[in-house]
DSSP file (Angstrom, degrees, kcal/mol; ACC not computed):
  #  RESIDUE AA STRUCTURE BP1 BP2  ACC     N-H-->O    O-->H-N    N-H-->O    O-->H-N    TCO  KAPPA ALPHA  PHI   PSI    X-CA   Y-CA   Z-CA
    1    1 A M              0   0    0      0, 0.0     2,-0.3     0, 0.0     0, 0.0   0.000 360.0 360.0 360.0 131.1    0.0    0.0    0.0
    2    2 A M        -     0   0    0      1,-0.1     4,-0.0     4,-0.0     0, 0.0  -0.673 360.0-162.4 -88.7 137.8    1.4    3.4   -1.0
    3    3 A D        -     0   0    0     -2,-0.3    -1,-0.1     1,-0.3     3,-0.0   0.700  69.8 -37.8 -87.9 -21.2    1.3    6.2    1.5
    4    4 A G  S    S-     0   0    0      3,-0.0    -1,-0.3     0, 0.0     3,-0.1  -0.962  90.2 -37.0 180.0-175.6    1.9    9.0   -1.1
    5    5 A P        -     0   0    0      0, 0.0     2,-0.3     0, 0.0    -2,-0.0  -0.354  64.8-107.6 -66.3 145.9    3.7    9.8   -4.4
    6    6 A R        -     0   0    0      1,-0.0     2,-0.5    -2,-0.0    -4,-0.0  -0.565  29.4-143.5 -74.7 132.1    7.2    8.4   -4.7
    7    7 A V        -     0   0    0     -2,-0.3   124,-0.1    -3,-0.1     3,-0.1  -0.867  12.0-146.6-101.1 125.8    9.9   11.1   -4.4
    8    8 A L        -     0   0    0     -2,-0.5     5,-0.0   122,-0.3     2,-0.0  -0.570  28.5 -94.4 -87.8 152.8   12.9   10.7   -6.7
    9    9 A P     >  -     0   0    0      0, 0.0     4,-2.0     0, 0.0     3,-0.4  -0.332  35.9-115.4 -61.2 148.7   16.4   11.8   -5.7
   10   10 A R  H  > S+     0   0    0      1,-0.2     4,-2.7     2,-0.2     5,-0.2   0.874 114.3  55.8 -55.4 -41.7   17.3   15.2   -6.9
   11   11 A R  H  > S+     0   0    0      1,-0.2     4,-2.4     2,-0.2    -1,-0.2   0.906 107.8  48.1 -59.2 -43.1   20.1   13.9   -9.1
   12   12 A Q  H  > S+     0   0    0     -3,-0.4     4,-2.2     2,-0.2    -1,-0.2   0.877 111.5  50.1 -67.6 -37.8   17.6   11.6  -10.9
   13   13 A V  H  X S+     0   0    0     -4,-2.0     4,-2.7     2,-0.2     5,-0.2   0.924 111.7  48.4 -65.2 -44.1   15.1   14.4  -11.4
   14   14 A V  H  X S+     0   0    0     -4,-2.7     4,-2.3     2,-0.2    -2,-0.2   0.919 113.1  47.2 -63.8 -44.3   17.8   16.7  -12.8
   15   15 A L  H  X S+     0   0    0     -4,-2.4     4,-2.2    -5,-0.2    -1,-0.2   0.902 113.3  48.4 -64.0 -41.1   19.1   14.1  -15.2
   16   16 A T  H  X S+     0   0    0     -4,-2.2     4,-2.5     2,-0.2    -2,-0.2   0.928 112.0  48.3 -65.4 -45.2   15.6   13.2  -16.4
   17   17 A M  H  X S+     0   0    0     -4,-2.7     4,-2.8     1,-0.2     5,-0.2   0.892 110.2  53.3 -62.6 -38.8   14.7   16.9  -16.9
   18   18 A G  H  X S+     0   0    0     -4,-2.3     4,-2.3    -5,-0.2    -1,-0.2   0.920 110.5  46.5 -61.2 -43.9   17.9   17.3  -18.8
   19   19 A G  H  X S+     0   0    0     -4,-2.2     4,-2.2     2,-0.2    -2,-0.2   0.903 113.0  49.0 -64.2 -42.4   17.0   14.4  -21.1
   20   20 A V  H  X S+     0   0    0     -4,-2.5     4,-2.3     1,-0.2    -2,-0.2   0.926 112.6  47.9 -63.1 -45.0   13.5   15.7  -21.7
   21   21 A M  H  X S+     0   0    0     -4,-2.8     4,-2.4     1,-0.2    -2,-0.2   0.877 110.4  52.0 -66.2 -37.3   14.7   19.2  -22.5
   22   22 A L  H  X S+     0   0    0     -4,-2.3     4,-2.4     2,-0.2    -1,-0.2   0.906 110.1  48.7 -64.3 -41.5   17.3   17.8  -24.9
   23   23 A A  H  X S+     0   0    0     -4,-2.2     4,-2.2     2,-0.2    -2,-0.2   0.909 112.7  47.5 -65.4 -41.6   14.7   15.8  -26.7
   24   24 A M  H  X S+     0   0    0     -4,-2.3     4,-2.5     2,-0.2     5,-0.2   0.894 111.2  52.0 -65.1 -39.1   12.4   18.8  -27.0
   25   25 A F  H  X S+     0   0    0     -4,-2.4     4,-2.6     2,-0.2     5,-0.2   0.913 108.6  51.4 -61.1 -44.1   15.3   20.9  -28.2
   26   26 A L  H  X S+     0   0    0     -4,-2.4     4,-1.8     1,-0.2    -2,-0.2   0.931 112.1  45.3 -59.4 -48.3   16.1   18.4  -30.9
   27   27 A A  H  X S+     0   0    0     -4,-2.2     4,-1.3     1,-0.2    -2,-0.2   0.898 116.7  44.2 -66.5 -40.6   12.5   18.3  -32.1
   28   28 A S  H  X S+     0   0    0     -4,-2.5     4,-1.6     1,-0.2    -1,-0.2   0.853 110.3  55.1 -75.4 -32.3   12.1   22.1  -32.1
   29   29 A L  H  X S+     0   0    0     -4,-2.6     4,-2.6    -5,-0.2     5,-0.2   0.888 104.0  56.2 -63.9 -38.6   15.5   22.7  -33.7
   30   30 A D  H  X S+     0   0    0     -4,-1.8     4,-2.8    -5,-0.2     5,-0.3   0.917 103.7  53.2 -59.5 -44.1   14.6   20.4  -36.6
   31   31 A Q  H  X S+     0   0    0     -4,-1.3     4,-2.3     1,-0.2    -1,-0.2   0.901 111.0  46.9 -58.8 -41.8   11.5   22.6  -37.3
   32   32 A T  H  X S+     0   0    0     -4,-1.6     4,-1.9     2,-0.2    -2,-0.2   0.926 113.7  46.9 -66.9 -45.4   13.7   25.7  -37.5
   33   33 A V  H  X S+     0   0    0     -4,-2.6     4,-2.4     1,-0.2    -2,-0.2   0.934 114.9  45.7 -63.7 -46.6   16.3   24.1  -39.7
   34   34 A V  H  X S+     0   0    0     -4,-2.8     4,-1.8     1,-0.2    -1,-0.2   0.920 111.6  50.9 -65.8 -43.6   13.8   22.6  -42.1
   35   35 A S  H  < S+     0   0    0     -4,-2.3    -1,-0.2    -5,-0.3    -2,-0.2   0.862 113.7  46.1 -64.7 -32.9   11.7   25.7  -42.4
   36   36 A T  H  < S+     0   0    0     -4,-1.9     4,-0.3   123,-0.3    -1,-0.2   0.900 120.8  37.0 -72.6 -41.1   14.8   27.8  -43.2
   37   37 A A  H  X S+     0   0    0     -4,-2.4     4,-2.3    -5,-0.2     3,-0.5   0.567  90.9  95.4 -88.5  -9.5   16.2   25.3  -45.7
   38   38 A L  H  X S+     0   0    0     -4,-1.8     4,-3.0     1,-0.2     5,-0.3   0.863  79.2  54.1 -57.6 -43.3   12.9   24.3  -47.3
   39   39 A P  H  > S+     0   0    0      0, 0.0     4,-2.0     0, 0.0    -1,-0.2   0.919 112.9  44.4 -58.3 -40.2   12.9   26.7  -50.2
   40   40 A R  H  > S+     0   0    0     -3,-0.5     4,-2.2    -4,-0.3    -2,-0.2   0.902 113.4  50.5 -69.1 -40.9   16.3   25.4  -51.3
   41   41 A I  H  X S+     0   0    0     -4,-2.3     4,-2.3     2,-0.2     5,-0.2   0.931 110.9  49.0 -61.6 -46.2   15.3   21.8  -50.8
   42   42 A I  H  X>S+     0   0    0     -4,-3.0     4,-1.6     1,-0.2     5,-1.4   0.896 110.0  51.8 -62.0 -40.7   12.2   22.2  -52.8
   43   43 A A  H  <5S+     0   0    0     -4,-2.0    -1,-0.2    -5,-0.3    -2,-0.2   0.910 111.1  47.7 -62.8 -41.2   14.2   23.9  -55.6
   44   44 A D  H  <5S+     0   0    0     -4,-2.2    -2,-0.2     1,-0.2    -1,-0.2   0.878 117.7  40.6 -67.2 -37.6   16.6   21.0  -55.7
   45   45 A L  H  <5S-     0   0    0     -4,-2.3    57,-0.4    -5,-0.2    -1,-0.2   0.603 103.9-132.6 -88.3 -11.8   13.9   18.3  -55.7
   46   46 A G  T  <5 +     0   0    0     -4,-1.6    -3,-0.2    -5,-0.2     3,-0.1   0.927  64.7 124.1  65.4  48.4   11.7   20.3  -58.2
   47   47 A G    > < +     0   0    0     -5,-1.4     3,-1.9     1,-0.1    -4,-0.1  -0.217   9.8 142.7-134.1  48.2    8.4   20.0  -56.3
   48   48 A F  G >  S+     0   0    0      1,-0.3     3,-1.5    -6,-0.2     4,-0.3   0.804  71.5  65.2 -60.3 -28.4    7.1   23.5  -55.7
   49   49 A D  G 3  S+     0   0    0      1,-0.3    -1,-0.3    -3,-0.1     3,-0.1   0.703 108.3  40.3 -67.4 -18.3    3.6   22.2  -56.4
   50   50 A R  G X> S+     0   0    0     -3,-1.9     4,-0.7     1,-0.1     3,-0.7   0.061  79.0 121.2-115.8  23.9    3.8   20.1  -53.2
   51   51 A Y  H X> S+     0   0    0     -3,-1.5     3,-1.0     1,-0.2     4,-0.6   0.897  74.1  48.7 -52.5 -49.5    5.7   22.6  -51.1
   52   52 A T  H 3> S+     0   0    0     -4,-0.3     4,-2.6     1,-0.2    -1,-0.2   0.740  97.6  70.2 -70.4 -21.9    3.0   22.7  -48.3
   53   53 A W  H <> S+     0   0    0     -3,-0.7     4,-2.7     1,-0.2     5,-0.2   0.799  88.7  63.6 -67.0 -26.9    2.8   19.0  -48.0
   54   54 A V  H <X S+     0   0    0     -3,-1.0     4,-1.0    -4,-0.7    -1,-0.2   0.939 113.6  32.7 -62.2 -46.3    6.3   18.8  -46.5
   55   55 A T  H  X S+     0   0    0     -4,-0.6     4,-2.5    -3,-0.2    -2,-0.2   0.890 118.0  54.5 -76.0 -41.1    5.1   20.8  -43.5
   56   56 A T  H  X S+     0   0    0     -4,-2.6     4,-3.0     1,-0.2     5,-0.3   0.891 104.4  54.5 -62.2 -40.5    1.5   19.4  -43.5
   57   57 A A  H  X S+     0   0    0     -4,-2.7     4,-2.1     1,-0.2    -1,-0.2   0.919 110.9  46.1 -59.8 -43.7    2.7   15.8  -43.4
   58   58 A Y  H  X S+     0   0    0     -4,-1.0     4,-2.7    -5,-0.2     5,-0.2   0.942 115.1  46.3 -63.3 -48.0    4.8   16.5  -40.3
   59   59 A L  H  X S+     0   0    0     -4,-2.5     4,-2.4     2,-0.2     5,-0.2   0.905 113.4  47.4 -65.0 -43.0    2.0   18.4  -38.5
   60   60 A V  H  X S+     0   0    0     -4,-3.0     4,-2.3     2,-0.2    -1,-0.2   0.929 115.3  45.8 -64.8 -44.4   -0.7   15.9  -39.3
   61   61 A A  H  X S+     0   0    0     -4,-2.1     4,-1.8    -5,-0.3    -2,-0.2   0.928 114.8  46.5 -64.6 -45.0    1.5   13.0  -38.2
   62   62 A S  H  X S+     0   0    0     -4,-2.7     4,-0.8    -5,-0.2    -1,-0.2   0.882 115.0  46.6 -68.1 -36.7    2.6   14.7  -35.0
   63   63 A T  H  < S+     0   0    0     -4,-2.4     3,-0.4    -5,-0.2    -1,-0.2   0.888 112.1  51.0 -70.5 -38.4   -0.9   15.8  -34.1
   64   64 A S  H  X S+     0   0    0     -4,-2.3     4,-0.6    -5,-0.2    -2,-0.2   0.839 107.9  51.6 -68.1 -33.5   -2.4   12.4  -34.7
   65   65 A V  H  X S+     0   0    0     -4,-1.8     4,-3.0     1,-0.2     5,-0.3   0.723  89.7  80.8 -79.7 -21.0    0.1   10.5  -32.6
   66   66 A V  H  X S+     0   0    0     -4,-0.8     4,-2.5    -3,-0.4     5,-0.2   0.924  96.0  39.2 -57.4 -54.0   -0.3   12.6  -29.4
   67   67 A P  H  > S+     0   0    0      0, 0.0     4,-2.0     0, 0.0    -1,-0.2   0.873 117.6  50.8 -67.0 -32.5   -3.5   11.0  -28.0
   68   68 A I  H  X S+     0   0    0     -4,-0.6     4,-2.5     2,-0.2    -2,-0.2   0.954 114.2  42.3 -67.2 -49.4   -2.4    7.5  -29.0
   69   69 A V  H  X S+     0   0    0     -4,-3.0     4,-2.8     1,-0.2     5,-0.3   0.890 111.4  57.2 -64.9 -39.3    1.0    7.8  -27.4
   70   70 A G  H  X S+     0   0    0     -4,-2.5     4,-1.3    -5,-0.3    -1,-0.2   0.930 111.1  42.0 -57.0 -46.1   -0.5    9.5  -24.4
   71   71 A R  H  X S+     0   0    0     -4,-2.0     4,-1.6     2,-0.2    -2,-0.2   0.917 114.2  50.8 -69.0 -43.1   -2.8    6.5  -23.7
   72   72 A L  H  X S+     0   0    0     -4,-2.5     4,-3.2     1,-0.2     5,-0.3   0.884 109.8  50.2 -63.8 -38.0   -0.2    3.9  -24.5
   73   73 A T  H  X S+     0   0    0     -4,-2.8     4,-1.5     1,-0.2    -1,-0.2   0.809 106.6  55.9 -71.9 -27.2    2.3    5.5  -22.1
   74   74 A D  H  < S+     0   0    0     -4,-1.3    -1,-0.2    -5,-0.3    -2,-0.2   0.876 117.1  36.3 -65.6 -36.4   -0.4    5.6  -19.4
   75   75 A I  H  < S+     0   0    0     -4,-1.6    -2,-0.2     2,-0.1    -3,-0.1   0.924 132.6  22.2 -82.0 -47.4   -0.8    1.9  -19.8
   76   76 A Y  H  < S-     0   0    0     -4,-3.2    -3,-0.2     1,-0.3     4,-0.2   0.492 110.6 -97.6-107.1  -5.5    2.7    0.6  -20.5
   77   77 A G     <  -     0   0    0     -4,-1.5    -1,-0.3    -5,-0.3     4,-0.3  -0.205  23.3-107.1 102.9 162.1    5.0    3.3  -19.1
   78   78 A R  S  > S+     0   0    0      2,-0.1     4,-2.6     3,-0.1     5,-0.2   0.777  92.0  77.1-100.0 -30.7    6.9    6.2  -20.7
   79   79 A K  H  > S+     0   0    0      1,-0.2     4,-2.2     2,-0.2     5,-0.2   0.909 100.8  36.9 -56.2 -55.6   10.6    5.3  -20.8
   80   80 A W  H  > S+     0   0    0      1,-0.2     4,-2.4     2,-0.2    -1,-0.2   0.801 115.8  54.4 -73.8 -27.6   10.7    2.9  -23.8
   81   81 A F  H  > S+     0   0    0     -4,-0.3     4,-2.4     2,-0.2    -1,-0.2   0.883 108.9  50.2 -67.5 -37.4    8.1    4.9  -25.7
   82   82 A F  H  X S+     0   0    0     -4,-2.6     4,-2.1     2,-0.2    -2,-0.2   0.925 112.0  46.4 -65.3 -45.0   10.3    8.0  -25.2
   83   83 A V  H  X S+     0   0    0     -4,-2.2     4,-2.3    -5,-0.2    -2,-0.2   0.922 113.4  49.4 -62.4 -44.6   13.4    6.1  -26.5
   84   84 A A  H  X S+     0   0    0     -4,-2.4     4,-2.9     1,-0.2     5,-0.2   0.888 108.6  53.4 -62.8 -39.0   11.4    4.7  -29.4
   85   85 A A  H  X S+     0   0    0     -4,-2.4     4,-2.5     2,-0.2    -1,-0.2   0.912 109.5  47.7 -62.8 -42.5   10.0    8.2  -30.3
   86   86 A I  H  X S+     0   0    0     -4,-2.1     4,-2.6     2,-0.2    -2,-0.2   0.917 113.0  48.5 -64.5 -42.7   13.6    9.6  -30.4
   87   87 A V  H  X S+     0   0    0     -4,-2.3     4,-2.7     2,-0.2     5,-0.2   0.927 112.5  48.0 -63.6 -45.0   14.8    6.7  -32.6
   88   88 A I  H  X S+     0   0    0     -4,-2.9     4,-2.6     1,-0.2    -2,-0.2   0.913 112.3  50.0 -61.9 -42.3   11.8    7.1  -35.0
   89   89 A F  H  X S+     0   0    0     -4,-2.5     4,-2.2    -5,-0.2    -2,-0.2   0.925 112.5  46.3 -61.4 -45.3   12.4   10.9  -35.1
   90   90 A L  H  X S+     0   0    0     -4,-2.6     4,-2.5     2,-0.2    -2,-0.2   0.897 112.1  50.2 -67.1 -40.0   16.1   10.4  -35.9
   91   91 A I  H  X S+     0   0    0     -4,-2.7     4,-2.7     1,-0.2     5,-0.2   0.932 111.6  49.0 -62.3 -45.2   15.4    7.7  -38.5
   92   92 A G  H  X S+     0   0    0     -4,-2.6     4,-2.5    -5,-0.2    20,-0.2   0.881 110.6  51.7 -60.2 -38.3   12.9   10.0  -40.2
   93   93 A S  H  X S+     0   0    0     -4,-2.2     4,-2.2     2,-0.2    -2,-0.2   0.929 111.5  45.5 -64.6 -46.0   15.4   12.9  -40.1
   94   94 A V  H  X S+     0   0    0     -4,-2.5     4,-1.3     2,-0.2    -2,-0.2   0.934 115.0  47.1 -63.8 -45.9   18.1   10.8  -41.8
   95   95 A L  H  < S+     0   0    0     -4,-2.7     4,-0.3     1,-0.2     3,-0.2   0.894 111.0  51.8 -64.7 -39.2   15.7    9.5  -44.4
   96   96 A A  H >< S+     0   0    0     -4,-2.5     3,-1.1    12,-0.2    -1,-0.2   0.898 108.7  51.9 -63.3 -38.8   14.3   13.0  -45.1
   97   97 A G  H 3< S+     0   0    0     -4,-2.2    -1,-0.2     1,-0.2    -2,-0.2   0.783 111.4  46.9 -66.8 -26.6   17.9   14.2  -45.5
   98   98 A L  T 3< S+     0   0    0     -4,-1.3    -1,-0.2    -3,-0.2    -2,-0.2   0.361  83.3 136.0 -95.0   4.1   18.6   11.4  -48.0
   99   99 A S    <   -     0   0    0     -3,-1.1     3,-0.1    -4,-0.3    -3,-0.1  -0.215  34.3-172.8 -58.6 139.3   15.3   12.0  -50.0
  100  100 A Q        +     0   0    0      1,-0.1     2,-0.3   -55,-0.0    -1,-0.1   0.446  69.2  29.6-109.7  -6.3   15.7   11.9  -53.8
  101  101 A S  S  > S-     0   0    0      1,-0.1     4,-2.1   -54,-0.0     5,-0.1  -0.951  81.5-109.3-147.2 166.0   12.2   13.0  -54.6
  102  102 A M  H  > S+     0   0    0    -57,-0.4     4,-2.6    -2,-0.3     5,-0.2   0.877 116.9  56.1 -65.6 -37.3    9.4   15.1  -53.2
  103  103 A T  H  > S+     0   0    0      1,-0.2     4,-2.4     2,-0.2     5,-0.2   0.933 108.4  47.0 -61.6 -45.4    7.3   12.0  -52.4
  104  104 A Q  H  > S+     0   0    0      1,-0.2     4,-2.8     2,-0.2     5,-0.3   0.925 111.8  51.3 -61.2 -44.3   10.1   10.5  -50.4
  105  105 A L  H  X S+     0   0    0     -4,-2.1     4,-2.2     1,-0.2    -2,-0.2   0.913 110.8  47.9 -60.2 -43.8   10.6   13.8  -48.5
  106  106 A I  H  X S+     0   0    0     -4,-2.6     4,-1.6     2,-0.2    -1,-0.2   0.929 114.2  46.1 -63.8 -46.0    6.9   14.1  -47.7
  107  107 A V  H  X S+     0   0    0     -4,-2.4     4,-1.9     1,-0.2    -2,-0.2   0.917 114.4  47.2 -64.3 -43.6    6.7   10.5  -46.5
  108  108 A F  H  X S+     0   0    0     -4,-2.8     4,-2.4     1,-0.2   -12,-0.2   0.824 108.5  54.7 -71.3 -30.5    9.8   10.7  -44.4
  109  109 A R  H  X S+     0   0    0     -4,-2.2     4,-2.3    -5,-0.3    -1,-0.2   0.854 106.8  52.7 -67.3 -33.2    8.7   14.1  -42.9
  110  110 A A  H  X S+     0   0    0     -4,-1.6     4,-1.9     2,-0.2    -2,-0.2   0.915 109.1  48.5 -65.7 -42.2    5.5   12.2  -41.8
  111  111 A V  H  X S+     0   0    0     -4,-1.9     4,-1.7     1,-0.2    -2,-0.2   0.929 111.7  49.9 -60.5 -44.6    7.7    9.5  -40.1
  112  112 A Q  H  X S+     0   0    0     -4,-2.4     4,-2.9   -20,-0.2    -2,-0.2   0.881 107.2  55.4 -60.9 -38.7    9.6   12.3  -38.5
  113  113 A G  H  X S+     0   0    0     -4,-2.3     4,-2.8     2,-0.2     5,-0.3   0.853 102.3  56.1 -63.6 -36.2    6.4   13.9  -37.3
  114  114 A L  H  X S+     0   0    0     -4,-1.9     4,-1.8     2,-0.2    -1,-0.2   0.943 113.3  41.0 -60.5 -46.8    5.3   10.6  -35.6
  115  115 A G  H  X S+     0   0    0     -4,-1.7     4,-2.4     2,-0.2    -2,-0.2   0.916 115.8  49.9 -67.0 -43.6    8.5   10.7  -33.6
  116  116 A G  H  X S+     0   0    0     -4,-2.9     4,-2.3     2,-0.2    -2,-0.2   0.895 110.8  48.8 -64.4 -41.4    8.4   14.5  -33.0
  117  117 A G  H  X S+     0   0    0     -4,-2.8     4,-2.5     1,-0.2    -1,-0.2   0.904 112.6  48.2 -64.3 -41.4    4.8   14.3  -31.8
  118  118 A A  H  X S+     0   0    0     -4,-1.8     4,-2.6    -5,-0.3     5,-0.3   0.891 109.5  53.6 -66.3 -39.0    5.5   11.5  -29.5
  119  119 A I  H  X S+     0   0    0     -4,-2.4     4,-2.2     1,-0.2    -2,-0.2   0.947 112.4  43.7 -59.2 -48.6    8.6   13.3  -28.1
  120  120 A M  H  X S+     0   0    0     -4,-2.3     4,-2.3     2,-0.2     5,-0.2   0.924 114.9  48.4 -65.1 -44.7    6.5   16.4  -27.3
  121  121 A A  H  X S+     0   0    0     -4,-2.5     4,-2.0     1,-0.2    -2,-0.2   0.939 115.1  43.7 -62.2 -47.3    3.6   14.4  -25.8
  122  122 A I  H  X S+     0   0    0     -4,-2.6     4,-2.6     1,-0.2    -1,-0.2   0.858 111.1  56.3 -68.8 -34.1    5.8   12.3  -23.6
  123  123 A S  H  X S+     0   0    0     -4,-2.2     4,-2.0    -5,-0.3    -1,-0.2   0.943 108.5  46.2 -61.5 -47.6    7.9   15.2  -22.5
  124  124 A F  H  X S+     0   0    0     -4,-2.3     4,-1.4     1,-0.2    -2,-0.2   0.912 115.8  45.3 -62.9 -42.4    4.9   17.2  -21.3
  125  125 A V  H  X S+     0   0    0     -4,-2.0     4,-1.8    -5,-0.2    -1,-0.2   0.879 109.4  56.0 -69.5 -37.4    3.5   14.2  -19.4
  126  126 A S  H  X S+     0   0    0     -4,-2.6     4,-2.1     1,-0.2    -1,-0.2   0.888 103.8  53.3 -63.3 -39.3    6.9   13.3  -17.9
  127  127 A V  H  X S+     0   0    0     -4,-2.0     4,-1.4     1,-0.2    -1,-0.2   0.913 108.8  50.4 -61.3 -41.2    7.3   16.7  -16.4
  128  128 A G  H  < S+     0   0    0     -4,-1.4    -1,-0.2     1,-0.2    -2,-0.2   0.839 111.3  48.8 -64.4 -32.8    3.9   16.2  -14.7
  129  129 A D  H  < S+     0   0    0     -4,-1.8    -1,-0.2     1,-0.2    -2,-0.2   0.825 108.2  54.1 -74.6 -32.2    5.1   12.9  -13.4
  130  130 A L  H  < S+     0   0    0     -4,-2.1  -122,-0.3    -5,-0.1    -2,-0.2   0.818 107.0  49.0 -74.4 -31.3    8.4   14.1  -12.0
  131  131 A F  S  < S-     0   0    0     -4,-1.4     5,-0.1    -5,-0.2  -124,-0.0  -0.828  83.6-110.7-118.1 147.7    7.1   17.0   -9.9
  132  132 A P    >>  -     0   0    0      0, 0.0     3,-1.6     0, 0.0     4,-0.9  -0.317  43.6-101.0 -66.2 159.6    4.4   17.3   -7.3
  133  133 A R  H >> S+     0   0    0      1,-0.3     3,-0.7     2,-0.2     4,-0.6   0.835 120.5  58.0 -52.4 -39.7    1.3   19.4   -8.3
  134  134 A R  H 34 S+     0   0    0      1,-0.2    -1,-0.3     2,-0.1     4,-0.2   0.758 116.2  34.6 -68.3 -22.5    2.5   22.4   -6.3
  135  135 A N  H <> S+     0   0    0     -3,-1.6     4,-2.1     1,-0.1    -1,-0.2   0.400  91.8  95.0-107.2   0.2    5.8   22.6   -8.3
  136  136 A E  H <X S+     0   0    0     -4,-0.9     4,-2.6    -3,-0.7     5,-0.2   0.885  81.5  52.5 -64.7 -40.6    4.5   21.4  -11.6
  137  137 A A  H  X S+     0   0    0     -4,-0.6     4,-2.0     1,-0.2    -1,-0.2   0.916 110.9  48.0 -62.7 -42.4    3.9   24.8  -13.1
  138  138 A R  H  > S+     0   0    0      1,-0.2     4,-2.1     2,-0.2    -1,-0.2   0.914 111.9  50.0 -63.1 -42.7    7.4   25.9  -12.3
  139  139 A A  H  X S+     0   0    0     -4,-2.1     4,-2.5     1,-0.2    -2,-0.2   0.892 108.6  51.9 -65.4 -39.4    8.8   22.7  -13.8
  140  140 A R  H  X S+     0   0    0     -4,-2.6     4,-1.7     1,-0.2    -1,-0.2   0.893 108.9  51.7 -63.9 -38.4    6.8   23.2  -17.0
  141  141 A G  H  < S+     0   0    0     -4,-2.0     4,-0.4     2,-0.2    -2,-0.2   0.905 110.3  48.1 -62.7 -41.6    8.2   26.7  -17.3
  142  142 A I  H >< S+     0   0    0     -4,-2.1     3,-1.4     1,-0.2     4,-0.3   0.917 110.5  51.0 -65.0 -43.1   11.7   25.4  -16.9
  143  143 A S  H >< S+     0   0    0     -4,-2.5     3,-1.0     1,-0.3    -1,-0.2   0.807 104.1  58.6 -67.1 -27.6   11.2   22.7  -19.5
  144  144 A Q  T >< S+     0   0    0     -4,-1.7     3,-1.1     1,-0.2    -1,-0.3   0.581  83.3  84.8 -77.1  -8.4    9.8   25.2  -22.0
  145  145 A R  T <> S+     0   0    0     -3,-1.4     4,-2.1    -4,-0.4    -1,-0.2   0.739  73.7  72.9 -64.4 -22.3   13.1   27.1  -21.8
  146  146 A S  H <> S+     0   0    0     -3,-1.0     4,-1.9    -4,-0.3    -1,-0.2   0.838  93.0  55.1 -64.3 -30.2   14.6   24.8  -24.4
  147  147 A S  H <> S+     0   0    0     -3,-1.1     4,-2.3     2,-0.2    -1,-0.2   0.960 110.1  41.3 -70.9 -51.1   12.5   26.5  -27.1
  148  148 A P  H  > S+     0   0    0      0, 0.0     4,-2.6     0, 0.0     5,-0.2   0.887 114.8  53.9 -63.0 -35.4   13.6   30.1  -26.6
  149  149 A C  H  X S+     0   0    0     -4,-2.1     4,-2.2     1,-0.2    -2,-0.2   0.923 109.9  46.9 -62.2 -42.5   17.2   28.9  -26.1
  150  150 A H  H  X S+     0   0    0     -4,-1.9     4,-2.7    -5,-0.2    -1,-0.2   0.891 111.0  52.1 -67.1 -38.6   17.0   27.2  -29.4
  151  151 A R  H  X S+     0   0    0     -4,-2.3     4,-2.4     2,-0.2    -2,-0.2   0.922 110.8  46.7 -64.3 -43.1   15.5   30.2  -31.1
  152  152 A S  H  X S+     0   0    0     -4,-2.6     4,-2.2     2,-0.2    -1,-0.2   0.891 113.5  49.5 -67.4 -36.9   18.2   32.5  -29.8
  153  153 A W  H  X S+     0   0    0     -4,-2.2     4,-2.1    -5,-0.2     6,-0.2   0.923 111.4  49.5 -63.8 -43.7   20.9   30.0  -30.9
  154  154 A A  H  X>S+     0   0    0     -4,-2.7     5,-2.5     1,-0.2     4,-0.6   0.895 111.8  47.9 -65.2 -39.6   19.3   29.7  -34.3
  155  155 A Q  H ><5S+     0   0    0     -4,-2.4     3,-0.6     3,-0.2    -1,-0.2   0.906 111.0  51.5 -66.4 -40.9   19.1   33.5  -34.8
  156  156 A R  H 3<5S+     0   0    0     -4,-2.2    -2,-0.2     1,-0.2    -1,-0.2   0.898 117.3  37.8 -63.9 -39.8   22.7   34.0  -33.7
  157  157 A W  H 3<5S-     0   0    0     -4,-2.1    -1,-0.2    -5,-0.1    -2,-0.2   0.353 112.5-113.5 -97.8   5.7   24.1   31.4  -36.1
  158  158 A G  T <<5       0   0    0     -3,-0.6    -3,-0.2    -4,-0.6    -4,-0.1   0.774 360.0 360.0  74.1  26.8   21.8   32.2  -39.0
  159  159 A V      <       0   0    0     -5,-2.5  -123,-0.3    -6,-0.2    -4,-0.2   0.441 360.0 360.0 -91.2 360.0   19.8   28.9  -39.0
């Protein structure tokens, strides 16, 4: 019988938050890089008529996977789903980078979107799991810092 929520050691919480923030940084950095490079990519692949599908495929896939992954992680746990999401995202990124046609790029961006959506969903839920309710808002604010940091880095380096 449990007396209350389990409290993790501070070191484990810090390491977990660091991992969650790095994964969120990875997914948001990808969006910035792709949106900046997309006109050049489209010109190289010669598919201006399907320009919007590259972004739409990612958004539809990432939005669709959120409720599914949320429910599955509630049932089976978050750790291995999080690892799988990162692997799927990275595989999609590599395949998108190796695309030889617009169709391949669109399909691989959808694969990337599945991983990216799962990363974001699991990240948000993990922050809620790590901290008690009274500290959850502060922790969510800290975890969201990866996005502005990535934006300032991208602006500084011209990405």
